[in-house]
N, C-alpha and C positions, 0 to 999 in steps of 0.2 A: 471445308472448314479448316481454319488455321490451327496449327498445333499450339496449345497453351503456352504462355510466356515462361512458365516454370521449366519447360523442357529446354527451350533455347537458352535460358539464363544459366543452366547448369552444364551446357555442352562443353566438354573438355575440362570441366572443373572436377576436383576430387571430392565432391560432396554429393550426398544423396539428392535426387531431384526434388523430393518433397520437402526436404529440410526438416522433417519431423521425426525421422527414424535415425537413432544413433548408429554409429559404426560398430563393428564387432569389438573393437577395443575400447569403446566409450562406455560410460556408466549406463547400465540398463534402466536405472531408475529415472533417468531424464526423459524417457519417451512419454510416460503418462503426463508429466508436467507440460511437455511441449504440445501434446494434443489438447490439454485443457487451455493452454495459452492460445492455441490456434482457434479453438471454439470461441473464446472471449474476443479475440480479434475479429472473427467473422461476425459476431453479434454486434460489435461496435461499428461495423461497416454499414453505411446507410443503405446501399443497394442490397447487401445481404439481408439486413433486417427487413427491408420492404419486401424483398422476394420471398423470404421465409413466411412473412405474414400472409401474403397473397396465396402462396402454395398451401399453407395450413387452412386457409379459408376454403379452398377447393376440396382439400382432403376431408375436412370436417363435414362439408356439405355432402360429399359422397358417402361417408360413413354413416351419417345421420339421415340419409334420404328417406328411410321408412318412418323416421320420427317426424321429420319436417313435413313430409307429404306422404302419409300412409296410403297404401292401396296401389292399384294399377295406374301408371301414368298415362295410359292410353284411354282411360275411361272418361266419359263425358260428365262434367260437374256443373255446367251452367249453359247459358245461352252463348251462341257463337260471337266472337269478336267483341267481347266485353273489354273495355279499357281497364288499366290497373286501378285497383280500389282496395278497400280494407278486406273485402271478402276474397279477392283474387289479387295478390300483391303484384303480379306481373301480367294480369289480364288473362283472357282465354283466346284460343286459336279459332280457326274456322270451323272446327268440329265441336267446340265447347269444352276442350280439354284445358286444364289449368297449366299455364306456361311455367309458373314457378315450380310446380311438381315435376314437369318435364325437364327443367334445367337442372334441378338437384339430382334427379335420376340419371340424366346425361353425364353429370359429374362422376357418378359411380361407374358408369360404363367407361369413360375416359381413364379413370384411375385403374380399373382392372386391366385395360389394354396396355397402359403405360408400364404398370408393374410387371405384367406377364412378358411383354416384349423386352423390357430392360433386363429382367432376370435371364432370359434365354440368350439374348445378344451379349450380355456381360460374360456368361460362361464360355460361349464360343469365341468371342473376341479376345478375352484374356488368355484363354488356352492357346489359341493360334499365335497370338503375339508373343507370349512368353516362351513357348516352345521354339518358334522361329528365331527369336532374338538370342536365346541362350544356346541352342544347339548349333545354329549357323550351318554353313555348308549347303549340301543339296536339300536338306530338310527345309532350310530357310528359303531357298529358291523355289521349291515346290509349293510351300504354303503361301508365299507372296504372289506367285503366279495365280493360284486359286483366288486369292483375295482380289487381285487386279481383275480377274474374270468377273467376279461379282460386281465390282465397281464400274466396269465398262458397260454393263447393261443398264439402260435407263430404269431407275428404280420404280418410279410411279407407274410406268406402263407395264413393267413386269408384275407389279402387284395387281394392276387392273386385269391382266391376262389370267393370273392364277386364281383370283377371286371369281372371275367370270367362268372359269372351267370347273372349279371344285366347290363353288358355293360361297355364300356370304355369311356363314356362321361366325360367331364371335371367336370360337377356338381357331377356325381357319384363318381369320384375320390376324390373330396374335401370332400364329406360326409363320405366316407369310411376312409380316412386318419384322419379326425377329430374325428370320433367315436373310433378310436384306438390310439389316441395320448393324451387323457386326464388323464389316470391313474397316471402317474408320477407327474403331476402338482397337482392332488388331494391329493396324499400322502404327498408331500412337504408342501402344504397349510395346511393340517391337522396338521402336526408337528409344523408349525408356530403358528397356532391358539392355540394348546395345551400349548405352552410356553407363550402365551399372555393373555389368558382368565382369569387367576387368579391373575394377577398382581395388584399392588396397584391402578393404575389409572383406571383400569376396575372396581375394587371393589368400588372405589370412585364414579364412574358413577352410579353403581347399587344403592349405598346408597342414592343418591339424587333422585331416582325414574326414571332413564332413562330406556326406553324400550329396549328389546333385539335387535330390529331392529336398534335403534339409536346407541347402543353400538357396534354392528357389523360394521355399516357403518362409524362411527366416530372414533372408537378406535381400532377395531380389523383389519378390512380390510386394512386401510392405512399401517399398519405394516406388512401385508402379501404381499402386492403388490410388493415391491422392490425385494424380493426374488423370487416371482412368475415371475417377468420380466426376471430374469436370466434363469429360467426353460423354459419360452416361447421362448426365443432366441435360446436356445439349441434345442428345439423342431423344430424351423424353419429350422435350418441347416439339421436336420434329414429328414424333409419333402422334402427338395430339392433333397436329395439323393434318397429317396423312389420314388418320382415322376419320376426322371431320370431313376431309375432302372426299373420301370414298363413300361416306354416308350421304354427303351432299349429292353425289352422282347416282345414288340409289344402289350402291354396292355394299352397304353395311348390313349388319344383321337386322332384319325387319322386326324381330321379336323383342328387341331392347331399344330403349330410348337413347338417342344420340344428339349431340349438339349440331352436327352436320345435317342430320335429318330435319331438325327444327328450322335451321336456316334455309334449307331447300324448300320446305313446306311454306315458308313465309314469303317466297318470291312474288307470288301472285297478289299479295296483300300489302305490299310496301306502302302504298298511298293511303290505305284505309285502316291499317293496323300496324303501326310502326313498332309496337312492342314485341310483335312476333319475331322480328329479326334482330332487334337491338339487344335484348337480354341474352339470347344464346350467343350472339356475337361478342358481347361483353364477357361472357363466361370463358369463351375461347381465348380472348385477349388477356384476361386476368391469369389464366392458367399458364399460357405460354410466357407472358411477361414475368411472372413469378419465378418460373424455373430458370429463365435466362438470367435474371438478376442474381439469383443464387449461384449459378455457375460462374458468372463474372466475378462476384465477390470471392468465391472459393479460389478462383485462379489468381486474384490479387493477393490473397493471404498466402498461398503457396509460393508465389513469386517473391514476396517479401521475406519469407523464411529462407528461401534459397539464397537470396542476396545476403541476408544476415549470416548464414552459415559460411558462405564464401568469404566474407570479411573476417570471421573468426578463424577460419582455416589459414588465411594469409597472415593474420597476426601471430598464430602459433608457429607458422613456418619462420616468420621473421625473428621471433624470440629464440627459436632453436638455432637459427643461423648466428645470432649475436652471441649465444652461449658457446657455440663451437668455434667462433672466430678466434684465431691465436692472438694473444696480447703482444703488443710491440715490446721489444727488448730495449731497455734504456741504455744509453751509452755509458760505459764505465760501471755497469751493474755487475 
C-alpha cells in the first residue's frame, strides 16, 4: 500500500502533516474550526459522500439485523431455491433459508470483525510506530526489524495456518487478523513521527520543560492520527475481504453467518439460483467500495489542508522577511 499523499506533501515542510492541528504557538481555538471545516469539505467530496452512504448502509443493516430479519439466520423458512419475491426479497437457498436474513446477519459478522481487528491493530500499530519514531536509536531498529519480520511472512497463509491449528472461532479470527494487520500502520505512523518530532513547535514544547509523554500526546499524536485514519480505513476493507475469503474456504466460524460462507455455498447452484451468489457478492462489494471511497476522500481532504498550510507558512515567512529587510539609504539623506 502506498503512503497517503498527505505524508509526502509535508516531507521537509514545517507544517503538521494533517494540516488540522495548530502549532504550539498558534491559537488553540482554531483547531475545532479546522476540524469542522474538514468535515464539511469531506461531505462535499463526491467520493466521500458516496462512500459514507454505502458504509452507513452496511452498518445500519448490521445493527438492525434482528429487526430486519429476526430469529436464527440458519433456520428454514420456505421451500428450497425460491427466486426473489415479496415474501423473500432475495430468495431462498438450497436448504430453504432466507438469503436476505443471511446477508444482513453476515453484515453484523463483518462489522464485528472489522471493528475488533481495527481496534487491536490500531493500538499495536500506533504504539510501535510512535515509540519507534520518537525514541529512535536501537529502539527504532528493534521495533522496525520486528515489523519487517511480520511483513515478510505471507499474511494469508499465516492466517490459514493459525486458524487451522487453533480453531475457527470468531474471537480467534479477530486476534489472528489483528496481529497480522498492524505493520503497515506502524511504518506509516513512524514516518509521520519522524517528520514531526524535530519541528519548531515540538522544540518549543521541549524548551519550556514539557515531558515526553505530554509532547507525544499533545503535539505528535494529533498530527499522526489523521493519516493513520486513512490507513485504518484501508485496513478495514482488506479485513472484510480476508474474513470472507477464510469463510469461503470453510475456515470461518461455523456458528455465525458470513458473506464468504454464503458465496461458497452458492457455487453449486450458479446456473439454477443466481441470487444465492449475487446478493452476498454485492454486499461484499458495497462494503469494500464504501470504505475505500471514504479513505480516498479523507486522503484528498488532508492533502488539500497540508498544501493550504504550506502556502500560509510561506506567506508568513515572506512577510517576515520583508519587514526585516533593511531599507535603502537615500543619497544625501
